[in-house]
PDB file of the backbone (N, CA, C, O) and the ligand in Angstrom, with CONECT records:
HET     ZN  A 101       1
ATOM      1  N   MET A   1      70.309 120.448 141.059  1.00  0.00           N
ATOM      2  CA  MET A   1      70.257 120.407 139.590  1.00  0.00           C
ATOM      3  C   MET A   1      70.735 119.039 139.095  1.00  0.00           C
ATOM      4  O   MET A   1      71.751 118.517 139.556  1.00  0.00           O
ATOM      5  N   GLN A   2      69.999 118.482 138.169  1.00  0.00           N
ATOM      6  CA  GLN A   2      70.344 117.171 137.597  1.00  0.00           C
ATOM      7  C   GLN A   2      71.540 117.323 136.656  1.00  0.00           C
ATOM      8  O   GLN A   2      71.518 118.186 135.778  1.00  0.00           O
ATOM      9  N   PRO A   3      72.585 116.502 136.819  1.00  0.00           N
ATOM     10  CA  PRO A   3      73.701 116.609 135.872  1.00  0.00           C
ATOM     11  C   PRO A   3      73.284 116.155 134.467  1.00  0.00           C
ATOM     12  O   PRO A   3      72.488 115.229 134.313  1.00  0.00           O
ATOM     13  N   THR A   4      73.830 116.818 133.455  1.00  0.00           N
ATOM     14  CA  THR A   4      73.499 116.406 132.086  1.00  0.00           C
ATOM     15  C   THR A   4      74.133 115.049 131.802  1.00  0.00           C
ATOM     16  O   THR A   4      74.996 114.584 132.546  1.00  0.00           O
ATOM     17  N   ASN A   5      73.693 114.426 130.721  1.00  0.00           N
ATOM     18  CA  ASN A   5      74.198 113.105 130.366  1.00  0.00           C
ATOM     19  C   ASN A   5      75.711 113.132 130.127  1.00  0.00           C
ATOM     20  O   ASN A   5      76.422 112.223 130.556  1.00  0.00           O
ATOM     21  N   SER A   6      76.205 114.172 129.443  1.00  0.00           N
ATOM     22  CA  SER A   6      77.647 114.204 129.145  1.00  0.00           C
ATOM     23  C   SER A   6      78.459 114.437 130.414  1.00  0.00           C
ATOM     24  O   SER A   6      79.576 113.933 130.535  1.00  0.00           O
ATOM     25  N   GLU A   7      77.902 115.205 131.375  1.00  0.00           N
ATOM     26  CA  GLU A   7      78.599 115.387 132.651  1.00  0.00           C
ATOM     27  C   GLU A   7      78.654 114.074 133.418  1.00  0.00           C
ATOM     28  O   GLU A   7      79.663 113.749 134.044  1.00  0.00           O
ATOM     29  N   LYS A   8      77.553 113.321 133.362  1.00  0.00           N
ATOM     30  CA  LYS A   8      77.485 112.032 134.047  1.00  0.00           C
ATOM     31  C   LYS A   8      78.521 111.065 133.442  1.00  0.00           C
ATOM     32  O   LYS A   8      79.204 110.348 134.174  1.00  0.00           O
ATOM     33  N   ILE A   9      78.632 111.050 132.119  1.00  0.00           N
ATOM     34  CA  ILE A   9      79.606 110.182 131.446  1.00  0.00           C
ATOM     35  C   ILE A   9      81.022 110.570 131.853  1.00  0.00           C
ATOM     36  O   ILE A   9      81.856 109.703 132.116  1.00  0.00           O
ATOM     37  N   LYS A  10      81.294 111.879 131.905  1.00  0.00           N
ATOM     38  CA  LYS A  10      82.628 112.335 132.308  1.00  0.00           C
ATOM     39  C   LYS A  10      82.938 111.922 133.739  1.00  0.00           C
ATOM     40  O   LYS A  10      84.063 111.528 134.047  1.00  0.00           O
ATOM     41  N   GLN A  11      81.926 112.013 134.627  1.00  0.00           N
ATOM     42  CA  GLN A  11      82.123 111.595 136.024  1.00  0.00           C
ATOM     43  C   GLN A  11      82.395 110.091 136.095  1.00  0.00           C
ATOM     44  O   GLN A  11      83.297 109.653 136.809  1.00  0.00           O
ATOM     45  N   GLU A  12      81.624 109.312 135.362  1.00  0.00           N
ATOM     46  CA  GLU A  12      81.820 107.857 135.352  1.00  0.00           C
ATOM     47  C   GLU A  12      83.199 107.504 134.806  1.00  0.00           C
ATOM     48  O   GLU A  12      83.885 106.632 135.338  1.00  0.00           O
ATOM     49  N   PHE A  13      83.597 108.201 133.726  1.00  0.00           N
ATOM     50  CA  PHE A  13      84.905 107.919 133.126  1.00  0.00           C
ATOM     51  C   PHE A  13      86.019 108.265 134.109  1.00  0.00           C
ATOM     52  O   PHE A  13      87.009 107.540 134.211  1.00  0.00           O
ATOM     53  N   LYS A  14      85.855 109.383 134.837  1.00  0.00           N
ATOM     54  CA  LYS A  14      86.858 109.790 135.818  1.00  0.00           C
ATOM     55  C   LYS A  14      87.021 108.699 136.880  1.00  0.00           C
ATOM     56  O   LYS A  14      88.142 108.361 137.260  1.00  0.00           O
ATOM     57  N   ALA A  15      85.896 108.149 137.357  1.00  0.00           N
ATOM     58  CA  ALA A  15      85.938 107.109 138.387  1.00  0.00           C
ATOM     59  C   ALA A  15      86.605 105.842 137.849  1.00  0.00           C
ATOM     60  O   ALA A  15      87.444 105.251 138.530  1.00  0.00           O
ATOM     61  N   LEU A  16      86.241 105.416 136.628  1.00  0.00           N
ATOM     62  CA  LEU A  16      86.837 104.178 136.110  1.00  0.00           C
ATOM     63  C   LEU A  16      88.287 104.388 135.717  1.00  0.00           C
ATOM     64  O   LEU A  16      89.078 103.446 135.768  1.00  0.00           O
ATOM     65  N   ARG A  17      88.661 105.622 135.320  1.00  0.00           N
ATOM     66  CA  ARG A  17      90.061 105.911 135.010  1.00  0.00           C
ATOM     67  C   ARG A  17      90.894 105.858 136.295  1.00  0.00           C
ATOM     68  O   ARG A  17      92.019 105.359 136.294  1.00  0.00           O
ATOM     69  N   THR A  18      90.324 106.382 137.399  1.00  0.00           N
ATOM     70  CA  THR A  18      91.014 106.312 138.692  1.00  0.00           C
ATOM     71  C   THR A  18      91.222 104.859 139.105  1.00  0.00           C
ATOM     72  O   THR A  18      92.308 104.482 139.544  1.00  0.00           O
ATOM     73  N   ARG A  19      90.164 104.035 138.961  1.00  0.00           N
ATOM     74  CA  ARG A  19      90.289 102.602 139.294  1.00  0.00           C
ATOM     75  C   ARG A  19      91.361 101.948 138.432  1.00  0.00           C
ATOM     76  O   ARG A  19      92.136 101.122 138.914  1.00  0.00           O
ATOM     77  N   GLN A  20      91.404 102.324 137.140  1.00  0.00           N
ATOM     78  CA  GLN A  20      92.366 101.727 136.222  1.00  0.00           C
ATOM     79  C   GLN A  20      93.796 102.116 136.624  1.00  0.00           C
ATOM     80  O   GLN A  20      94.702 101.283 136.605  1.00  0.00           O
ATOM     81  N   LEU A  21      93.987 103.401 136.990  1.00  0.00           N
ATOM     82  CA  LEU A  21      95.324 103.857 137.390  1.00  0.00           C
ATOM     83  C   LEU A  21      95.773 103.155 138.668  1.00  0.00           C
ATOM     84  O   LEU A  21      96.941 102.790 138.802  1.00  0.00           O
ATOM     85  N   VAL A  22      94.833 102.965 139.621  1.00  0.00           N
ATOM     86  CA  VAL A  22      95.159 102.248 140.861  1.00  0.00           C
ATOM     87  C   VAL A  22      95.549 100.807 140.525  1.00  0.00           C
ATOM     88  O   VAL A  22      96.518 100.278 141.069  1.00  0.00           O
ATOM     89  N   ALA A  23      94.783 100.172 139.619  1.00  0.00           N
ATOM     90  CA  ALA A  23      95.063  98.781 139.232  1.00  0.00           C
ATOM     91  C   ALA A  23      96.438  98.677 138.573  1.00  0.00           C
ATOM     92  O   ALA A  23      97.179  97.727 138.826  1.00  0.00           O
ATOM     93  N   ILE A  24      96.781  99.656 137.725  1.00  0.00           N
ATOM     94  CA  ILE A  24      98.101  99.647 137.076  1.00  0.00           C
ATOM     95  C   ILE A  24      99.192  99.780 138.135  1.00  0.00           C
ATOM     96  O   ILE A  24     100.192  99.063 138.099  1.00  0.00           O
ATOM     97  N   GLY A  25      98.991 100.707 139.083  1.00  0.00           N
ATOM     98  CA  GLY A  25      99.977 100.921 140.147  1.00  0.00           C
ATOM     99  C   GLY A  25     100.182  99.680 140.992  1.00  0.00           C
ATOM    100  O   GLY A  25     101.315  99.286 141.269  1.00  0.00           O
ATOM    101  N   VAL A  26      99.070  99.057 141.405  1.00  0.00           N
ATOM    102  CA  VAL A  26      99.142  97.858 142.246  1.00  0.00           C
ATOM    103  C   VAL A  26      99.819  96.721 141.474  1.00  0.00           C
ATOM    104  O   VAL A  26     100.658  96.007 142.023  1.00  0.00           O
ATOM    105  N   THR A  27      99.450  96.554 140.191  1.00  0.00           N
ATOM    106  CA  THR A  27     100.031  95.487 139.372  1.00  0.00           C
ATOM    107  C   THR A  27     101.537  95.683 139.227  1.00  0.00           C
ATOM    108  O   THR A  27     102.311  94.743 139.408  1.00  0.00           O
ATOM    109  N   LEU A  28     101.949  96.915 138.898  1.00  0.00           N
ATOM    110  CA  LEU A  28     103.379  97.173 138.726  1.00  0.00           C
ATOM    111  C   LEU A  28     104.134  96.955 140.036  1.00  0.00           C
ATOM    112  O   LEU A  28     105.227  96.390 140.041  1.00  0.00           O
ATOM    113  N   ALA A  29     103.541  97.411 141.158  1.00  0.00           N
ATOM    114  CA  ALA A  29     104.196  97.251 142.458  1.00  0.00           C
ATOM    115  C   ALA A  29     104.370  95.766 142.787  1.00  0.00           C
ATOM    116  O   ALA A  29     105.436  95.350 143.242  1.00  0.00           O
ATOM    117  N   LEU A  30     103.319  94.966 142.555  1.00  0.00           N
ATOM    118  CA  LEU A  30     103.400  93.529 142.841  1.00  0.00           C
ATOM    119  C   LEU A  30     104.430  92.843 141.944  1.00  0.00           C
ATOM    120  O   LEU A  30     105.213  92.013 142.406  1.00  0.00           O
ATOM    121  N   LEU A  31     104.419  93.204 140.636  1.00  0.00           N
ATOM    122  CA  LEU A  31     105.371  92.580 139.711  1.00  0.00           C
ATOM    123  C   LEU A  31     106.808  92.932 140.098  1.00  0.00           C
ATOM    124  O   LEU A  31     107.707  92.093 140.041  1.00  0.00           O
ATOM    125  N   LEU A  32     107.003  94.202 140.495  1.00  0.00           N
ATOM    126  CA  LEU A  32     108.339  94.647 140.909  1.00  0.00           C
ATOM    127  C   LEU A  32     108.783  93.913 142.169  1.00  0.00           C
ATOM    128  O   LEU A  32     109.920  93.455 142.278  1.00  0.00           O
ATOM    129  N   LEU A  33     107.850  93.815 143.122  1.00  0.00           N
ATOM    130  CA  LEU A  33     108.152  93.115 144.375  1.00  0.00           C
ATOM    131  C   LEU A  33     108.529  91.664 144.102  1.00  0.00           C
ATOM    132  O   LEU A  33     109.503  91.153 144.654  1.00  0.00           O
ATOM    133  N   ILE A  34     107.759  91.013 143.256  1.00  0.00           N
ATOM    134  CA  ILE A  34     108.033  89.604 142.953  1.00  0.00           C
ATOM    135  C   ILE A  34     109.360  89.481 142.195  1.00  0.00           C
ATOM    136  O   ILE A  34     110.124  88.542 142.420  1.00  0.00           O
ATOM    137  N   ALA A  35     109.630  90.448 141.285  1.00  0.00           N
ATOM    138  CA  ALA A  35     110.896  90.417 140.547  1.00  0.00           C
ATOM    139  C   ALA A  35     112.073  90.562 141.504  1.00  0.00           C
ATOM    140  O   ALA A  35     113.107  89.918 141.328  1.00  0.00           O
ATOM    141  N   LEU A  36     111.908  91.428 142.539  1.00  0.00           N
ATOM    142  CA  LEU A  36     112.977  91.588 143.532  1.00  0.00           C
ATOM    143  C   LEU A  36     113.146  90.300 144.335  1.00  0.00           C
ATOM    144  O   LEU A  36     114.267  89.873 144.610  1.00  0.00           O
ATOM    145  N   LEU A  37     112.010  89.679 144.710  1.00  0.00           N
ATOM    146  CA  LEU A  37     112.073  88.432 145.465  1.00  0.00           C
ATOM    147  C   LEU A  37     112.697  87.320 144.638  1.00  0.00           C
ATOM    148  O   LEU A  37     113.357  86.425 145.167  1.00  0.00           O
ATOM    149  N   TYR A  38     112.477  87.391 143.318  1.00  0.00           N
ATOM    150  CA  TYR A  38     113.008  86.376 142.416  1.00  0.00           C
ATOM    151  C   TYR A  38     114.525  86.285 142.540  1.00  0.00           C
ATOM    152  O   TYR A  38     115.103  85.202 142.440  1.00  0.00           O
ATOM    153  N   ASN A  39     115.169  87.448 142.760  1.00  0.00           N
ATOM    154  CA  ASN A  39     116.626  87.476 142.884  1.00  0.00           C
ATOM    155  C   ASN A  39     117.098  87.163 144.296  1.00  0.00           C
ATOM    156  O   ASN A  39     118.294  86.988 144.528  1.00  0.00           O
ATOM    157  N   HIS A  40     116.167  87.092 145.237  1.00  0.00           N
ATOM    158  CA  HIS A  40     116.527  86.774 146.627  1.00  0.00           C
ATOM    159  C   HIS A  40     115.657  85.625 147.095  1.00  0.00           C
ATOM    160  O   HIS A  40     114.879  85.763 148.038  1.00  0.00           O
ATOM    161  N   THR A  41     115.793  84.511 146.439  1.00  0.00           N
ATOM    162  CA  THR A  41     114.879  83.406 146.719  1.00  0.00           C
ATOM    163  C   THR A  41     115.057  82.844 148.120  1.00  0.00           C
ATOM    164  O   THR A  41     114.209  82.084 148.588  1.00  0.00           O
ATOM    165  N   HIS A  42     116.158  83.206 148.807  1.00  0.00           N
ATOM    166  CA  HIS A  42     116.304  82.706 150.181  1.00  0.00           C
ATOM    167  C   HIS A  42     115.180  83.237 151.083  1.00  0.00           C
ATOM    168  O   HIS A  42     114.846  82.622 152.096  1.00  0.00           O
ATOM    169  N   ILE A  43     114.589  84.414 150.695  1.00  0.00           N
ATOM    170  CA  ILE A  43     113.451  84.957 151.456  1.00  0.00           C
ATOM    171  C   ILE A  43     112.248  84.033 151.304  1.00  0.00           C
ATOM    172  O   ILE A  43     111.472  83.836 152.240  1.00  0.00           O
ATOM    173  N   LEU A  44     112.113  83.477 150.116  1.00  0.00           N
ATOM    174  CA  LEU A  44     110.954  82.635 149.816  1.00  0.00           C
ATOM    175  C   LEU A  44     111.364  81.165 149.784  1.00  0.00           C
ATOM    176  O   LEU A  44     111.013  80.430 148.860  1.00  0.00           O
ATOM    177  N   GLU A  45     112.099  80.753 150.790  1.00  0.00           N
ATOM    178  CA  GLU A  45     112.526  79.365 150.798  1.00  0.00           C
ATOM    179  C   GLU A  45     111.330  78.424 150.731  1.00  0.00           C
ATOM    180  O   GLU A  45     110.320  78.643 151.400  1.00  0.00           O
ATOM    181  N   GLY A  46     111.447  77.416 149.950  1.00  0.00           N
ATOM    182  CA  GLY A  46     110.326  76.483 149.772  1.00  0.00           C
ATOM    183  C   GLY A  46     109.527  76.774 148.525  1.00  0.00           C
ATOM    184  O   GLY A  46     108.751  75.932 148.071  1.00  0.00           O
ATOM    185  N   PHE A  47     109.710  77.978 147.958  1.00  0.00           N
ATOM    186  CA  PHE A  47     109.027  78.303 146.705  1.00  0.00           C
ATOM    187  C   PHE A  47     109.990  78.117 145.539  1.00  0.00           C
ATOM    188  O   PHE A  47     111.097  78.657 145.554  1.00  0.00           O
ATOM    189  N   ALA A  48     109.583  77.367 144.544  1.00  0.00           N
ATOM    190  CA  ALA A  48     110.417  77.204 143.361  1.00  0.00           C
ATOM    191  C   ALA A  48     110.313  78.469 142.515  1.00  0.00           C
ATOM    192  O   ALA A  48     109.345  79.222 142.625  1.00  0.00           O
ATOM    193  N   LYS A  49     111.321  78.698 141.667  1.00  0.00           N
ATOM    194  CA  LYS A  49     111.273  79.876 140.799  1.00  0.00           C
ATOM    195  C   LYS A  49     110.081  79.809 139.857  1.00  0.00           C
ATOM    196  O   LYS A  49     109.545  80.834 139.435  1.00  0.00           O
ATOM    197  N   ASN A  50     109.674  78.580 139.535  1.00  0.00           N
ATOM    198  CA  ASN A  50     108.483  78.425 138.683  1.00  0.00           C
ATOM    199  C   ASN A  50     107.229  78.948 139.369  1.00  0.00           C
ATOM    200  O   ASN A  50     106.342  79.498 138.716  1.00  0.00           O
ATOM    201  N   ASP A  51     107.153  78.773 140.705  1.00  0.00           N
ATOM    202  CA  ASP A  51     106.006  79.289 141.457  1.00  0.00           C
ATOM    203  C   ASP A  51     105.970  80.806 141.371  1.00  0.00           C
ATOM    204  O   ASP A  51     104.903  81.405 141.241  1.00  0.00           O
ATOM    205  N   ILE A  52     107.150  81.424 141.444  1.00  0.00           N
ATOM    206  CA  ILE A  52     107.227  82.884 141.388  1.00  0.00           C
ATOM    207  C   ILE A  52     106.781  83.370 140.015  1.00  0.00           C
ATOM    208  O   ILE A  52     106.036  84.345 139.910  1.00  0.00           O
ATOM    209  N   LEU A  53     107.235  82.690 138.959  1.00  0.00           N
ATOM    210  CA  LEU A  53     106.792  83.052 137.604  1.00  0.00           C
ATOM    211  C   LEU A  53     105.296  82.861 137.451  1.00  0.00           C
ATOM    212  O   LEU A  53     104.620  83.688 136.839  1.00  0.00           O
ATOM    213  N   SER A  54     104.773  81.775 138.003  1.00  0.00           N
ATOM    214  CA  SER A  54     103.330  81.526 137.944  1.00  0.00           C
ATOM    215  C   SER A  54     102.573  82.644 138.634  1.00  0.00           C
ATOM    216  O   SER A  54     101.526  83.076 138.152  1.00  0.00           O
ATOM    217  N   ALA A  55     103.097  83.120 139.769  1.00  0.00           N
ATOM    218  CA  ALA A  55     102.437  84.214 140.493  1.00  0.00           C
ATOM    219  C   ALA A  55     102.399  85.468 139.634  1.00  0.00           C
ATOM    220  O   ALA A  55     101.392  86.176 139.615  1.00  0.00           O
ATOM    221  N   GLN A  56     103.496  85.753 138.917  1.00  0.00           N
ATOM    222  CA  GLN A  56     103.525  86.934 138.048  1.00  0.00           C
ATOM    223  C   GLN A  56     102.503  86.810 136.920  1.00  0.00           C
ATOM    224  O   GLN A  56     101.796  87.764 136.596  1.00  0.00           O
ATOM    225  N   ILE A  57     102.439  85.611 136.324  1.00  0.00           N
ATOM    226  CA  ILE A  57     101.479  85.390 135.238  1.00  0.00           C
ATOM    227  C   ILE A  57     100.049  85.541 135.772  1.00  0.00           C
ATOM    228  O   ILE A  57      99.188  86.118 135.107  1.00  0.00           O
ATOM    229  N   LEU A  58      99.806  85.014 136.981  1.00  0.00           N
ATOM    230  CA  LEU A  58      98.490  85.129 137.603  1.00  0.00           C
ATOM    231  C   LEU A  58      98.126  86.603 137.818  1.00  0.00           C
ATOM    232  O   LEU A  58      97.002  87.015 137.532  1.00  0.00           O
ATOM    233  N   ILE A  59      99.081  87.393 138.323  1.00  0.00           N
ATOM    234  CA  ILE A  59      98.829  88.819 138.562  1.00  0.00           C
ATOM    235  C   ILE A  59      98.483  89.518 137.252  1.00  0.00           C
ATOM    236  O   ILE A  59      97.564  90.334 137.201  1.00  0.00           O
ATOM    237  N   LEU A  60      99.234  89.189 136.180  1.00  0.00           N
ATOM    238  CA  LEU A  60      98.949  89.798 134.871  1.00  0.00           C
ATOM    239  C   LEU A  60      97.561  89.402 134.379  1.00  0.00           C
ATOM    240  O   LEU A  60      96.833  90.232 133.835  1.00  0.00           O
ATOM    241  N   CYS A  61      97.190  88.129 134.571  1.00  0.00           N
ATOM    242  CA  CYS A  61      95.871  87.669 134.134  1.00  0.00           C
ATOM    243  C   CYS A  61      94.763  88.383 134.907  1.00  0.00           C
ATOM    244  O   CYS A  61      93.748  88.771 134.329  1.00  0.00           O
ATOM    245  N   VAL A  62      94.963  88.557 136.223  1.00  0.00           N
ATOM    246  CA  VAL A  62      93.971  89.265 137.039  1.00  0.00           C
ATOM    247  C   VAL A  62      93.847  90.708 136.542  1.00  0.00           C
ATOM    248  O   VAL A  62      92.744  91.242 136.432  1.00  0.00           O
ATOM    249  N   PHE A  63      94.996  91.336 136.242  1.00  0.00           N
ATOM    250  CA  PHE A  63      94.972  92.714 135.759  1.00  0.00           C
ATOM    251  C   PHE A  63      94.229  92.809 134.416  1.00  0.00           C
ATOM    252  O   PHE A  63      93.407  93.703 134.214  1.00  0.00           O
ATOM    253  N   ILE A  64      94.527  91.886 133.514  1.00  0.00           N
ATOM    254  CA  ILE A  64      93.864  91.906 132.199  1.00  0.00           C
ATOM    255  C   ILE A  64      92.357  91.679 132.373  1.00  0.00           C
ATOM    256  O   ILE A  64      91.540  92.331 131.723  1.00  0.00           O
ATOM    257  N   GLY A  65      92.005  90.737 133.269  1.00  0.00           N
ATOM    258  CA  GLY A  65      90.590  90.483 133.544  1.00  0.00           C
ATOM    259  C   GLY A  65      89.902  91.711 134.110  1.00  0.00           C
ATOM    260  O   GLY A  65      88.802  92.066 133.686  1.00  0.00           O
ATOM    261  N   PHE A  66      90.557  92.363 135.076  1.00  0.00           N
ATOM    262  CA  PHE A  66      89.991  93.564 135.673  1.00  0.00           C
ATOM    263  C   PHE A  66      89.826  94.656 134.616  1.00  0.00           C
ATOM    264  O   PHE A  66      88.791  95.320 134.554  1.00  0.00           O
ATOM    265  N   SER A  67      90.873  94.839 133.772  1.00  0.00           N
ATOM    266  CA  SER A  67      90.823  95.886 132.745  1.00  0.00           C
ATOM    267  C   SER A  67      89.696  95.648 131.763  1.00  0.00           C
ATOM    268  O   SER A  67      89.006  96.587 131.366  1.00  0.00           O
ATOM    269  N   SER A  68      89.501  94.395 131.365  1.00  0.00           N
ATOM    270  CA  SER A  68      88.460  94.129 130.374  1.00  0.00           C
ATOM    271  C   SER A  68      87.070  94.369 130.985  1.00  0.00           C
ATOM    272  O   SER A  68      86.111  94.642 130.262  1.00  0.00           O
ATOM    273  N   TYR A  69      86.967  94.264 132.321  1.00  0.00           N
ATOM    274  CA  TYR A  69      85.701  94.560 132.993  1.00  0.00           C
ATOM    275  C   TYR A  69      85.552  96.077 133.203  1.00  0.00           C
ATOM    276  O   TYR A  69      84.477  96.639 132.992  1.00  0.00           O
ATOM    277  N   ASN A  70      86.644  96.723 133.620  1.00  0.00           N
ATOM    278  CA  ASN A  70      86.586  98.124 134.061  1.00  0.00           C
ATOM    279  C   ASN A  70      86.742  99.123 132.918  1.00  0.00           C
ATOM    280  O   ASN A  70      86.022 100.121 132.875  1.00  0.00           O
ATOM    281  N   TRP A  71      87.657  98.876 132.003  1.00  0.00           N
ATOM    282  CA  TRP A  71      88.092  99.880 131.030  1.00  0.00           C
ATOM    283  C   TRP A  71      87.165  99.909 129.819  1.00  0.00           C
ATOM    284  O   TRP A  71      87.559  99.572 128.703  1.00  0.00           O
ATOM    285  N   LYS A  72      85.920 100.322 130.069  1.00  0.00           N
ATOM    286  CA  LYS A  72      84.919 100.378 129.010  1.00  0.00           C
ATOM    287  C   LYS A  72      84.297 101.763 128.969  1.00  0.00           C
ATOM    288  O   LYS A  72      84.163 102.429 129.996  1.00  0.00           O
ATOM    289  N   CYS A  73      83.921 102.186 127.775  1.00  0.00           N
ATOM    290  CA  CYS A  73      83.255 103.476 127.587  1.00  0.00           C
ATOM    291  C   CYS A  73      81.943 103.477 128.373  1.00  0.00           C
ATOM    292  O   CYS A  73      81.146 102.551 128.228  1.00  0.00           O
ATOM    293  N   PRO A  74      81.699 104.518 129.218  1.00  0.00           N
ATOM    294  CA  PRO A  74      80.444 104.562 129.981  1.00  0.00           C
ATOM    295  C   PRO A  74      79.226 104.723 129.079  1.00  0.00           C
ATOM    296  O   PRO A  74      78.104 104.443 129.501  1.00  0.00           O
ATOM    297  N   SER A  75      79.433 105.168 127.853  1.00  0.00           N
ATOM    298  CA  SER A  75      78.297 105.410 126.965  1.00  0.00           C
ATOM    299  C   SER A  75      77.937 104.185 126.128  1.00  0.00           C
ATOM    300  O   SER A  75      76.777 103.773 126.103  1.00  0.00           O
ATOM    301  N   CYS A  76      78.939 103.588 125.431  1.00  0.00           N
ATOM    302  CA  CYS A  76      78.626 102.486 124.512  1.00  0.00           C
ATOM    303  C   CYS A  76      79.120 101.128 125.023  1.00  0.00           C
ATOM    304  O   CYS A  76      78.846 100.100 124.404  1.00  0.00           O
ATOM    305  N   ASN A  77      79.851 101.116 126.158  1.00  0.00           N
ATOM    306  CA  ASN A  77      80.311  99.870 126.784  1.00  0.00           C
ATOM    307  C   ASN A  77      81.368  99.123 125.954  1.00  0.00           C
ATOM    308  O   ASN A  77      81.577  97.927 126.158  1.00  0.00           O
ATOM    309  N   SER A  78      82.037  99.818 125.019  1.00  0.00           N
ATOM    310  CA  SER A  78      83.119  99.203 124.241  1.00  0.00           C
ATOM    311  C   SER A  78      84.447  99.383 124.974  1.00  0.00           C
ATOM    312  O   SER A  78      84.610 100.320 125.754  1.00  0.00           O
ATOM    313  N   TYR A  79      85.393  98.476 124.718  1.00  0.00           N
ATOM    314  CA  TYR A  79      86.732  98.598 125.281  1.00  0.00           C
ATOM    315  C   TYR A  79      87.365  99.899 124.791  1.00  0.00           C
ATOM    316  O   TYR A  79      87.350 100.182 123.593  1.00  0.00           O
ATOM    317  N   ILE A  80      87.915 100.686 125.703  1.00  0.00           N
ATOM    318  CA  ILE A  80      88.406 102.020 125.350  1.00  0.00           C
ATOM    319  C   ILE A  80      89.719 101.959 124.571  1.00  0.00           C
ATOM    320  O   ILE A  80      89.972 102.812 123.720  1.00  0.00           O
ATOM    321  N   GLY A  81      90.557 100.954 124.854  1.00  0.00           N
ATOM    322  CA  GLY A  81      91.833 100.848 124.155  1.00  0.00           C
ATOM    323  C   GLY A  81      92.981 101.118 125.108  1.00  0.00           C
ATOM    324  O   GLY A  81      92.757 101.438 126.275  1.00  0.00           O
ATOM    325  N   PRO A  82      94.217 100.990 124.621  1.00  0.00           N
ATOM    326  CA  PRO A  82      95.368 101.057 125.516  1.00  0.00           C
ATOM    327  C   PRO A  82      95.703 102.466 126.015  1.00  0.00           C
ATOM    328  O   PRO A  82      96.515 102.607 126.929  1.00  0.00           O
ATOM    329  N   ASP A  83      95.103 103.504 125.441  1.00  0.00           N
ATOM    330  CA  ASP A  83      95.464 104.874 125.800  1.00  0.00           C
ATOM    331  C   ASP A  83      94.718 105.309 127.066  1.00  0.00           C
ATOM    332  O   ASP A  83      93.502 105.493 127.034  1.00  0.00           O
ATOM    333  N   ILE A  84      95.447 105.476 128.187  1.00  0.00           N
ATOM    334  CA  ILE A  84      94.831 105.871 129.462  1.00  0.00           C
ATOM    335  C   ILE A  84      94.376 107.331 129.415  1.00  0.00           C
ATOM    336  O   ILE A  84      93.517 107.734 130.200  1.00  0.00           O
ATOM    337  N   ASN A  85      94.944 108.126 128.501  1.00  0.00           N
ATOM    338  CA  ASN A  85      94.610 109.547 128.432  1.00  0.00           C
ATOM    339  C   ASN A  85      93.603 109.872 127.325  1.00  0.00           C
ATOM    340  O   ASN A  85      93.471 111.023 126.910  1.00  0.00           O
ATOM    341  N   ARG A  86      92.906 108.857 126.863  1.00  0.00           N
ATOM    342  CA  ARG A  86      91.945 109.060 125.786  1.00  0.00           C
ATOM    343  C   ARG A  86      90.872 110.073 126.198  1.00  0.00           C
ATOM    344  O   ARG A  86      90.369 110.037 127.321  1.00  0.00           O
ATOM    345  N   ARG A  87      90.526 110.982 125.265  1.00  0.00           N
ATOM    346  CA  ARG A  87      89.534 112.011 125.567  1.00  0.00           C
ATOM    347  C   ARG A  87      88.190 111.717 124.910  1.00  0.00           C
ATOM    348  O   ARG A  87      87.141 112.145 125.393  1.00  0.00           O
ATOM    349  N   ILE A  88      88.237 110.982 123.802  1.00  0.00           N
ATOM    350  CA  ILE A  88      87.016 110.701 123.054  1.00  0.00           C
ATOM    351  C   ILE A  88      86.969 109.205 122.757  1.00  0.00           C
ATOM    352  O   ILE A  88      87.980 108.618 122.371  1.00  0.00           O
ATOM    353  N   CYS A  89      85.804 108.587 122.936  1.00  0.00           N
ATOM    354  CA  CYS A  89      85.648 107.167 122.631  1.00  0.00           C
ATOM    355  C   CYS A  89      85.780 106.960 121.122  1.00  0.00           C
ATOM    356  O   CYS A  89      85.124 107.635 120.329  1.00  0.00           O
ATOM    357  N   LYS A  90      86.649 106.005 120.738  1.00  0.00           N
ATOM    358  CA  LYS A  90      86.873 105.783 119.302  1.00  0.00           C
ATOM    359  C   LYS A  90      85.701 105.019 118.666  1.00  0.00           C
ATOM    360  O   LYS A  90      85.594 104.953 117.442  1.00  0.00           O
ATOM    361  N   HIS A  91      84.839 104.452 119.487  1.00  0.00           N
ATOM    362  CA  HIS A  91      83.709 103.688 118.945  1.00  0.00           C
ATOM    363  C   HIS A  91      82.471 104.567 118.725  1.00  0.00           C
ATOM    364  O   HIS A  91      81.863 104.537 117.655  1.00  0.00           O
ATOM    365  N   CYS A  92      82.106 105.350 119.751  1.00  0.00           N
ATOM    366  CA  CYS A  92      80.857 106.122 119.639  1.00  0.00           C
ATOM    367  C   CYS A  92      81.107 107.620 119.565  1.00  0.00           C
ATOM    368  O   CYS A  92      80.172 108.385 119.328  1.00  0.00           O
ATOM    369  N   GLY A  93      82.377 108.067 119.767  1.00  0.00           N
ATOM    370  CA  GLY A  93      82.681 109.494 119.646  1.00  0.00           C
ATOM    371  C   GLY A  93      82.274 110.322 120.856  1.00  0.00           C
ATOM    372  O   GLY A  93      82.344 111.550 120.817  1.00  0.00           O
ATOM    373  N   THR A  94      81.850 109.660 121.930  1.00  0.00           N
ATOM    374  CA  THR A  94      81.454 110.394 123.152  1.00  0.00           C
ATOM    375  C   THR A  94      82.685 111.021 123.790  1.00  0.00           C
ATOM    376  O   THR A  94      83.746 110.403 123.870  1.00  0.00           O
ATOM    377  N   ARG A  95      82.523 112.268 124.243  1.00  0.00           N
ATOM    378  CA  ARG A  95      83.594 112.958 124.950  1.00  0.00           C
ATOM    379  C   ARG A  95      83.708 112.355 126.350  1.00  0.00           C
ATOM    380  O   ARG A  95      82.739 112.344 127.109  1.00  0.00           O
ATOM    381  N   LEU A  96      84.910 111.850 126.687  1.00  0.00           N
ATOM    382  CA  LEU A  96      85.095 111.164 127.966  1.00  0.00           C
ATOM    383  C   LEU A  96      85.667 112.096 129.044  1.00  0.00           C
ATOM    384  O   LEU A  96      85.432 111.889 130.235  1.00  0.00           O
ATOM    385  N   ARG A  97      86.418 113.125 128.620  1.00  0.00           N
ATOM    386  CA  ARG A  97      87.028 114.046 129.599  1.00  0.00           C
ATOM    387  C   ARG A  97      86.847 115.479 129.139  1.00  0.00           C
ATOM    388  O   ARG A  97      87.287 116.406 129.820  1.00  0.00           O
TER     389      ARG A  97
HETATM  390 ZN    ZN A 101      81.863 104.768 123.426  1.00  0.00          ZN2+
END
């Protein structure tokens, strides 16, 4: 049986929401790890504290870039917004979950 359009949108949203949650987890883990290393710079001898800050900024930029690519409504392709638990697209009104 062919899935209906709204079922397909819900499946797509579920997949991109999973990717988004993984990206948030990985980003937070990396930022936390770097923050811990920041206080123990003897582990990263040869790296200036500025390099560590640059790495954090780079990670945030990669996350923002990934989110702007990934976190879009499967129906209208608009940015969904900061709410990870959104049920309805605020742009087109499509039911996402
Ligand atoms: Zn939409």
